BATOR-909648 format. One record per residue: residue in three letters; x, y, z of N, C-alpha, C in turn. Coordinates in steps of 0.2 Angstrom, whole numbers, padded with zeros to 4 digits, always signed. Last residue first. Layout:
% residues N
ALAXYZXYZXYZ...
This chain:
% residues 302
PRO-0035+0341-0079-0036+0345-0086-0029+0344-0090CYS-0035+0323-0074-0033+0330-0073-0035+0334-0080ASP-0034+0309-0065-0038+0312-0069-0037+0320-0069ILE-0023+0296-0063-0024+0303-0061-0029+0305-0067GLY-0021+0280-0054-0023+0284-0060-0024+0291-0058LEU-0016+0272-0043-0020+0269-0049-0021+0273-0055VAL-0003+0271-0033-0007+0276-0037-0010+0273-0043THR-0002+0262-0019-0001+0262-0026-0006+0267-0029VAL+0008+0256-0005+0003+0261-0008+0004+0261-0015ALA+0009+0243+0007+0011+0246+0000+0006+0251-0001PRO+0015+0237+0023+0010+0240+0018+0013+0242+0012ARG+0024+0221+0025+0024+0228+0025+0018+0231+0021ALA+0026+0208+0022+0026+0210+0029+0024+0217+0030TRP+0026+0205+0009+0022+0201+0013+0022+0203+0020ILE+0034+0214+0002+0028+0212-0001+0024+0208+0003ARG+0046+0217+0010+0042+0222+0007+0035+0220+0004ASP+0050+0204+0014+0048+0209+0019+0043+0215+0016ALA+0054+0199+0002+0049+0196+0006+0046+0201+0011VAL+0065+0207-0001+0059+0207-0005+0053+0205-0001ALA+0073+0215+0013+0072+0209+0009+0065+0210+0005ASP+0077+0232+0012+0077+0226+0015+0075+0220+0010SER+0066+0245+0004+0073+0242+0007+0072+0236+0010GLY+0058+0252-0011+0058+0250-0004+0065+0247-0002ILE+0058+0247-0028+0057+0252-0023+0057+0248-0016LEU+0071+0242-0039+0065+0240-0035+0064+0246-0030GLU+0077+0251-0054+0078+0248-0047+0071+0247-0044VAL+0080+0247-0070+0075+0250-0066+0076+0247-0059GLY+0088+0240-0078+0090+0247-0077+0085+0250-0072ASP+0075+0231-0087+0082+0232-0085+0084+0239-0084LEU+0059+0231-0079+0063+0232-0085+0071+0233-0082VAL+0051+0217-0072+0054+0224-0071+0059+0225-0076LYS+0042+0206-0070+0044+0209-0077+0046+0216-0076ALA+0040+0199-0059+0036+0206-0060+0038+0209-0066ASP+0048+0189-0061+0041+0187-0060+0037+0194-0061GLN+0061+0195-0062+0058+0191-0067+0051+0190-0067ARG+0062+0201-0049+0062+0205-0055+0059+0202-0061PHE+0061+0189-0042+0056+0194-0041+0056+0198-0047GLN+0074+0183-0045+0068+0180-0047+0061+0184-0047GLY+0082+0193-0039+0082+0192-0046+0076+0188-0049GLU+0079+0191-0026+0077+0198-0029+0077+0197-0037ASP+0070+0177-0019+0076+0180-0022+0074+0186-0026TYR+0062+0177-0004+0060+0178-0011+0066+0181-0015SER+0059+0164+0009+0062+0170+0006+0061+0171-0002LEU+0046+0160+0020+0049+0159+0014+0053+0165+0011GLY+0046+0169+0035+0044+0163+0031+0049+0163+0025ASP+0047+0181+0042+0051+0176+0044+0050+0169+0041TRP+0048+0198+0038+0045+0192+0036+0050+0186+0038SER+0047+0213+0048+0051+0208+0044+0047+0201+0043ALA+0041+0230+0048+0041+0223+0050+0045+0219+0045HIS+0041+0244+0045+0048+0241+0046+0047+0233+0048ALA+0030+0252+0044+0033+0250+0038+0040+0247+0039ALA+0014+0254+0050+0021+0252+0052+0024+0249+0046LEU+0004+0268+0048+0006+0261+0045+0013+0260+0046GLY+0003+0280+0053-0001+0275+0056+0000+0268+0053ASP+0006+0289+0038+0005+0289+0045+0001+0284+0048VAL+0015+0281+0025+0008+0284+0027+0008+0283+0035THR+0026+0278+0017+0027+0283+0023+0020+0286+0025THR+0035+0265+0010+0028+0268+0011+0029+0272+0018SER+0050+0267+0000+0046+0264+0006+0040+0268+0007GLY+0057+0274-0009+0051+0271-0012+0047+0267-0006ASP+0067+0281-0005+0069+0274-0008+0063+0271-0010LYS+0061+0292+0000+0065+0293-0006+0067+0286-0009ALA+0044+0287+0004+0051+0290+0006+0055+0290-0001ARG+0027+0291-0001+0033+0286-0001+0040+0290+0001LEU+0017+0300-0001+0016+0293+0002+0022+0289+0002SER+0021+0312-0006+0022+0311+0001+0021+0304+0004ASP+0017+0311-0019+0024+0309-0018+0025+0308-0011LEU+0004+0315-0018+0005+0308-0020+0012+0306-0018VAL+0006+0328-0015+0002+0324-0010+0004+0317-0012ARG+0012+0333-0027+0016+0333-0020+0013+0329-0015ILE+0002+0331-0036+0008+0327-0037+0012+0327-0030LEU-0007+0340-0031-0009+0333-0031-0002+0329-0031ALA+0000+0352-0034-0002+0350-0027-0003+0343-0027ALA+0000+0351-0048+0006+0351-0045+0005+0349-0037LEU-0014+0352-0050-0011+0345-0052-0004+0345-0049ALA-0017+0365-0046-0020+0359-0043-0016+0352-0044ASP-0008+0378-0043-0009+0373-0048-0011+0367-0045PRO-0011+0395-0038-0010+0388-0036-0012+0383-0042ALA-0003+0409-0046-0010+0405-0045-0008+0398-0043ALA+0010+0412-0047+0007+0414-0041+0000+0410-0040GLY+0015+0405-0058+0020+0408-0053+0017+0410-0047GLY+0003+0410-0071+0008+0406-0068+0013+0409-0063PHE-0005+0420-0077-0006+0419-0070-0001+0414-0067GLN-0001+0421-0090-0003+0427-0087-0003+0426-0079GLY+0003+0408-0094+0008+0414-0096+0006+0420-0092SER-0007+0400-0091-0001+0400-0087+0003+0406-0088HIS-0024+0405-0090-0018+0405-0095-0012+0405-0090LEU-0035+0394-0081-0032+0400-0082-0026+0399-0087ASN-0051+0386-0078-0044+0386-0081-0041+0393-0082GLY-0059+0390-0062-0059+0387-0069-0052+0388-0072GLU-0057+0392-0049-0064+0391-0051-0064+0388-0058LEU-0044+0382-0041-0046+0388-0045-0053+0387-0047THR-0041+0371-0034-0038+0377-0032-0041+0383-0035ASP-0045+0355-0028-0047+0360-0032-0044+0367-0029ILE-0042+0338-0028-0039+0344-0026-0042+0350-0031GLN-0047+0322-0021-0048+0328-0026-0046+0334-0024VAL-0044+0305-0020-0042+0312-0018-0043+0317-0023ARG-0050+0290-0015-0050+0295-0020-0049+0302-0018VAL-0044+0275-0009-0046+0282-0007-0045+0286-0014LEU-0047+0259-0003-0047+0263-0009-0049+0270-0007THR-0038+0247+0005-0042+0253+0006-0042+0257+0000MET-0036+0230+0010-0036+0235+0005-0040+0241+0006GLY-0025+0218+0019-0031+0221+0017-0030+0227+0012ARG-0014+0205+0014-0015+0212+0016-0022+0214+0014LEU-0018+0189+0020-0017+0193+0014-0017+0200+0017THR-0013+0173+0026-0015+0180+0028-0014+0184+0021SER-0009+0161+0022-0013+0161+0028-0016+0168+0029THR-0007+0151+0008-0007+0158+0010-0012+0159+0016VAL+0002+0137+0005-0003+0139+0009-0002+0147+0011THR+0008+0129-0010+0008+0135-0005+0002+0136-0002PRO+0018+0118-0019+0011+0119-0016+0012+0124-0010LEU+0027+0120-0031+0028+0121-0024+0021+0123-0021GLY+0025+0120-0045+0028+0114-0042+0029+0115-0034VAL+0028+0137-0048+0026+0130-0051+0029+0125-0047ARG+0028+0146-0033+0031+0145-0039+0028+0138-0041PHE+0018+0149-0024+0023+0154-0024+0027+0153-0031ASN+0001+0147-0030+0007+0144-0028+0013+0149-0028GLY-0013+0157-0025-0009+0154-0030-0003+0151-0026THR-0030+0160-0022-0023+0163-0022-0018+0160-0027ASP-0042+0154-0022-0041+0160-0026-0035+0164-0025GLY-0050+0145-0013-0046+0143-0019-0044+0148-0024ILE-0049+0146+0004-0051+0150-0002-0046+0147-0008VAL-0057+0141+0018-0051+0139+0013-0053+0142+0007ILE-0060+0146+0035-0062+0147+0028-0055+0145+0023THR-0066+0138+0050-0060+0140+0045-0063+0141+0038ASP-0078+0137+0056-0072+0138+0060-0066+0140+0056ALA-0091+0148+0050-0087+0142+0050-0081+0143+0055ALA-0106+0154+0043-0102+0154+0049-0098+0147+0048LEU-0115+0156+0032-0108+0155+0031-0103+0155+0037LEU-0127+0157+0039-0126+0153+0033-0119+0151+0032GLU-0126+0167+0049-0126+0160+0051-0124+0155+0045PRO-0129+0180+0042-0122+0178+0045-0121+0170+0046HIS-0136+0187+0031-0137+0180+0033-0131+0177+0036GLU-0132+0199+0029-0139+0198+0031-0141+0191+0033GLU-0119+0198+0026-0121+0202+0032-0128+0201+0034ALA-0120+0190+0014-0118+0187+0020-0119+0191+0027TYR-0125+0199+0006-0129+0194+0007-0127+0190+0014ARG-0114+0208+0005-0120+0210+0008-0125+0205+0010GLU-0105+0199-0002-0104+0202+0005-0110+0205+0008LEU-0112+0196-0013-0111+0191-0008-0109+0194-0002GLY-0111+0209-0020-0117+0205-0019-0117+0200-0013GLY-0100+0217-0023-0101+0216-0016-0108+0212-0015THR-0094+0221-0035-0101+0224-0034-0103+0222-0027GLY-0083+0216-0042-0082+0220-0036-0089+0223-0033GLN-0082+0208-0053-0085+0214-0054-0084+0219-0047GLU-0077+0196-0048-0072+0200-0053-0075+0207-0054GLU-0087+0190-0041-0081+0193-0037-0077+0197-0042SER-0100+0185-0044-0098+0192-0046-0092+0195-0043GLY-0104+0173-0038-0105+0174-0045-0103+0181-0048GLU-0095+0161-0028-0098+0168-0029-0099+0169-0036ALA-0099+0147-0019-0096+0149-0026-0099+0156-0028ILE-0096+0139-0004-0099+0145-0007-0095+0147-0014VAL-0099+0125+0006-0096+0128+0000-0100+0134-0003LYS-0095+0117+0021-0099+0122+0017-0096+0124+0011ILE-0093+0102+0029-0091+0106+0024-0096+0111+0021HIS-0087+0095+0044-0093+0098+0040-0090+0103+0035VAL-0073+0083+0042-0076+0089+0045-0083+0091+0041PRO-0067+0073+0036-0067+0073+0043-0070+0079+0046VAL-0073+0062+0023-0071+0069+0025-0072+0070+0032GLY-0065+0046+0021-0070+0051+0022-0068+0058+0024GLY-0056+0036+0018-0058+0037+0025-0063+0042+0026ASN-0053+0040+0004-0048+0038+0009-0050+0039+0016ALA-0063+0045-0004-0060+0038-0006-0055+0036-0001LYS-0065+0057+0002-0070+0052+0003-0067+0045+0001LEU-0053+0064-0002-0054+0062+0005-0059+0057+0006ALA-0055+0065-0015-0049+0061-0013-0050+0059-0006ARG-0067+0073-0016-0067+0066-0018-0061+0062-0016LEU-0061+0085-0010-0067+0081-0007-0067+0074-0009ALA-0052+0088-0020-0050+0087-0014-0055+0083-0010LEU-0061+0090-0031-0056+0085-0032-0053+0083-0025LEU-0068+0102-0027-0072+0095-0028-0067+0089-0028HIS-0058+0111-0026-0062+0109-0020-0065+0102-0021MET-0054+0112-0039-0049+0110-0034-0053+0107-0028ILE-0065+0117-0046-0063+0110-0047-0058+0107-0042VAL-0064+0130-0040-0070+0126-0039-0069+0119-0040GLY-0052+0134-0045-0053+0134-0038-0059+0129-0036GLY-0055+0135-0059-0050+0130-0056-0050+0129-0049LYS-0062+0146-0058-0066+0140-0060-0061+0134-0058CYS-0058+0159-0056-0057+0154-0051-0061+0148-0052ASP-0042+0156-0061-0045+0161-0057-0052+0162-0059ALA-0038+0146-0070-0035+0146-0063-0040+0150-0059ALA-0048+0147-0080-0044+0140-0078-0041+0140-0072GLY-0053+0159-0083-0055+0156-0077-0052+0149-0075ARG-0050+0156-0100-0052+0161-0095-0056+0158-0089GLY-0036+0145-0102-0043+0147-0103-0045+0152-0098TYR-0025+0131-0101-0026+0138-0102-0034+0140-0104TRP-0014+0121-0092-0021+0122-0095-0023+0129-0095ARG+0002+0114-0097-0002+0118-0093-0009+0119-0096GLY+0010+0107-0105+0008+0104-0099+0004+0108-0094ASP+0011+0115-0117+0017+0114-0113+0015+0111-0106ARG-0006+0118-0116+0000+0120-0119+0006+0119-0115GLU-0023+0114-0118-0017+0112-0115-0011+0114-0119THR-0038+0123-0116-0032+0121-0120-0026+0120-0117LEU-0054+0127-0115-0049+0124-0111-0044+0121-0116GLU-0061+0140-0121-0060+0133-0123-0054+0131-0119PHE-0063+0154-0120-0068+0150-0117-0067+0142-0119PRO-0052+0159-0128-0053+0161-0120-0058+0156-0117PRO-0042+0150-0139-0049+0153-0138-0050+0154-0130THR-0025+0155-0139-0030+0150-0140-0037+0153-0137THR-0019+0168-0138-0016+0162-0142-0021+0157-0143TRP-0029+0182-0140-0028+0176-0137-0024+0171-0141ALA-0033+0193-0148-0026+0193-0145-0024+0187-0141ALA-0046+0191-0151-0041+0189-0157-0034+0190-0154GLU-0053+0195-0140-0052+0188-0141-0047+0186-0146ASP-0050+0208-0130-0049+0206-0137-0048+0199-0138LEU-0059+0203-0116-0057+0209-0120-0056+0207-0127PRO-0064+0193-0108-0058+0192-0111-0055+0197-0115PRO-0069+0198-0091-0070+0198-0098-0064+0197-0102GLN-0066+0187-0077-0065+0194-0081-0067+0193-0088VAL-0079+0177-0071-0072+0178-0074-0072+0185-0076ASP-0087+0166-0058-0087+0172-0063-0080+0173-0065TYR-0086+0157-0048-0087+0155-0055-0087+0160-0060HIS-0075+0157-0034-0080+0160-0038-0080+0158-0045ALA-0074+0149-0018-0072+0150-0025-0077+0155-0028TYR-0072+0142-0002-0074+0148-0006-0071+0147-0013LEU-0077+0132+0011-0073+0132+0005-0076+0137+0000LEU-0077+0131+0028-0080+0134+0022-0076+0135+0016VAL-0079+0118+0040-0074+0122+0035-0078+0125+0029THR-0082+0115+0057-0085+0117+0050-0080+0121+0046LYS-0077+0100+0067-0077+0108+0065-0080+0109+0058ALA-0088+0088+0074-0083+0090+0070-0083+0098+0069GLY-0099+0083+0080-0094+0086+0084-0088+0089+0080ASP-0101+0069+0069-0104+0073+0075-0098+0076+0079PRO-0093+0071+0053-0094+0067+0059-0097+0072+0065GLY-0102+0082+0041-0097+0077+0043-0098+0074+0050PRO-0113+0087+0028-0112+0086+0035-0106+0081+0036LEU-0111+0099+0017-0110+0092+0017-0108+0090+0024TYR-0120+0111+0008-0118+0109+0015-0117+0102+0015GLY-0119+0125-0003-0121+0118-0002-0117+0117+0005TYR-0123+0139-0015-0121+0136-0008-0123+0129-0007VAL-0118+0151-0027-0120+0144-0026-0118+0141-0019SER-0125+0167-0030-0119+0163-0027-0122+0156-0026GLN-0130+0177-0044-0131+0171-0039-0125+0168-0037THR-0134+0194-0045-0130+0188-0047-0132+0183-0042GLY-0139+0206-0041-0142+0203-0047-0139+0197-0049ASP-0134+0211-0029-0131+0214-0036-0134+0211-0042PRO-0139+0204-0019-0142+0210-0020-0139+0214-0027THR-0141+0186-0024-0138+0192-0020-0140+0199-0023ASP-0149+0172-0023-0150+0178-0026-0147+0184-0022LEU-0141+0157-0022-0143+0162-0018-0143+0169-0022LEU-0146+0141-0025-0143+0147-0029-0146+0153-0025ALA-0141+0127-0015-0146+0133-0017-0142+0138-0021VAL-0142+0112-0006-0139+0116-0012-0144+0121-0014ASP-0145+0105+0005-0147+0112+0006-0143+0116+0000GLN-0130+0094+0004-0137+0095+0006-0138+0103+0005PHE-0120+0084-0007-0121+0090-0003-0129+0091-0002GLY-0116+0073-0015-0120+0072-0008-0121+0078-0004GLU-0111+0076-0026-0106+0074-0021-0110+0073-0014ALA-0121+0080-0034-0118+0074-0036-0114+0071-0030ARG-0123+0093-0028-0128+0088-0027-0125+0081-0029LEU-0111+0099-0034-0112+0098-0027-0117+0093-0025ALA-0115+0099-0048-0109+0095-0045-0109+0094-0038ASP-0126+0107-0048-0127+0100-0050-0121+0096-0047ALA-0120+0119-0044-0125+0117-0040-0126+0109-0041VAL-0111+0121-0056-0108+0120-0049-0113+0117-0044TRP-0121+0122-0066-0116+0117-0066-0113+0116-0059ASN-0128+0134-0061-0131+0127-0061-0126+0122-0062ALA-0118+0143-0064-0120+0142-0057-0124+0136-0056ALA-0117+0142-0078-0111+0140-0074-0113+0139-0066GLY-0129+0147-0081-0127+0140-0083-0121+0138-0079GLU-0129+0160-0077-0134+0155-0074-0132+0148-0075SER-0119+0165-0085-0118+0165-0078-0123+0160-0075GLU-0127+0164-0097-0120+0160-0097-0118+0160-0089SER-0138+0171-0095-0139+0164-0096-0132+0161-0095LYS-0134+0184-0097-0135+0182-0090-0135+0174-0090PRO-0122+0187-0110-0129+0185-0108-0129+0183-0101PHE-0112+0202-0108-0112+0195-0109-0119+0192-0106GLN-0113+0216-0107-0109+0213-0112-0110+0206-0113ASP-0122+0218-0098-0123+0222-0103-0118+0219-0109PHE-0119+0210-0087-0124+0207-0092-0126+0212-0097ASP-0106+0204-0081-0108+0211-0084-0113+0209-0089ALA-0099+0193-0076-0105+0196-0072-0107+0203-0074VAL-0096+0180-0087-0094+0187-0085-0100+0190-0082SER-0096+0166-0092-0099+0169-0086-0096+0175-0083LYS-0097+0157-0103-0095+0164-0103-0097+0168-0098PHE-0092+0141-0101-0097+0146-0099-0094+0153-0099ALA-0081+0133-0102-0084+0135-0108-0090+0140-0107VAL-0076+0130-0090-0073+0136-0093-0077+0138-0099LEU-0084+0119-0087-0085+0125-0083-0082+0131-0087GLU-0078+0110-0096-0085+0111-0096-0087+0118-0093SER-0065+0109-0092-0066+0112-0098-0074+0113-0099LEU-0066+0104-0079-0064+0111-0080-0066+0114-0087GLU-0070+0091-0082-0075+0096-0079-0073+0103-0079THR-0059+0087-0088-0065+0087-0092-0070+0092-0089ARG-0050+0088-0078-0049+0091-0084-0055+0092-0088ALA-0055+0079-0068-0055+0086-0067-0054+0090-0073ARG-0053+0067-0075-0060+0069-0074-0060+0077-0072PRO-0039+0067-0074-0043+0067-0081-0050+0069-0080MET-0037+0066-0060-0035+0072-0064-0039+0072-0071LEU-0039+0055-0052-0045+0059-0054-0043+0065-0058SER-0026+0050-0050-0031+0046-0054-0037+0050-0056ALA-0021+0060-0042-0018+0059-0049-0023+0055-0053VAL-0029+0058-0030-0029+0064-0034-0026+0063-0041THR-0024+0045-0027-0031+0046-0029-0032+0053-0033GLU-0011+0048-0023-0013+0043-0029-0020+0044-0031ALA-0013+0056-0013-0010+0059-0019-0011+0055-0025VAL-0019+0047-0004-0023+0053-0006-0020+0056-0012PRO-0008+0038-0002-0014+0036-0005-0019+0042-0008HIS+0006+0037+0001+0003+0043-0001-0004+0041-0005SER+0012+0025+0003+0011+0029+0009+0008+0036+0008SER+0003+0011-0004+0007+0017-0005+0006+0021+0002MET+0004-0006+0000+0000+0000+0000+0004+0006+0000
């Protein structure tokens, strides 16, 4: 008997997983119903619901969330007294944009060089299939040792907050001892990675007005305050000279005691251009995993 029966079971289930992923990827489930038919998202939601029912899940439901999309819920009871684990993924995807720019069709799972490509193949239809595969492997090797709840969101990529608001209104539905999310990634190919914590996020819009209207800089420049120049000063104040974050109240000197991240490898992963220095100081892992970051996403100006 192998010492890794679960791994063997997973390997044996991969052809089925590939077939299922190809079925799920085929749905054009973009939660923007001005661009893509709502029926595509509904089809993907029903596919997930049917898959949960086939695995013996109870209370399987399509939850109508306040943003007009559906999240799929199911419950698989475990042994008496066991903990409850909530498995999260989302079946909606980003729009493919220019389909002609794709090497292979976005909604057709395609294998290239040992990897599977298609919109959602990883983020996050692949997460849905990963959860199913893990549950099947556990069932075949002694059973699932915990109560399982599954929630598959239908509008994560749109950021419209439908599931968030639904959860606030129905807190017990998603209550669990632990949440496992199939939506992060491995540190590198072939190195299974558990991400235990992510940095939170706050979006801030800054508007600076200095004049009632446009003025000619030849007549007024030098004394009239320039709103864009003021905005640039404000944005520049978010970072020190070396690029470290300098936002009051955010500690910027913590260190990371886990996996290290080689600087050359990071430059390659981030596609940093030759001759351009990284921002911040100390180890790359400190900067991206232990410290806050601030990013200017855009400027609107005259």
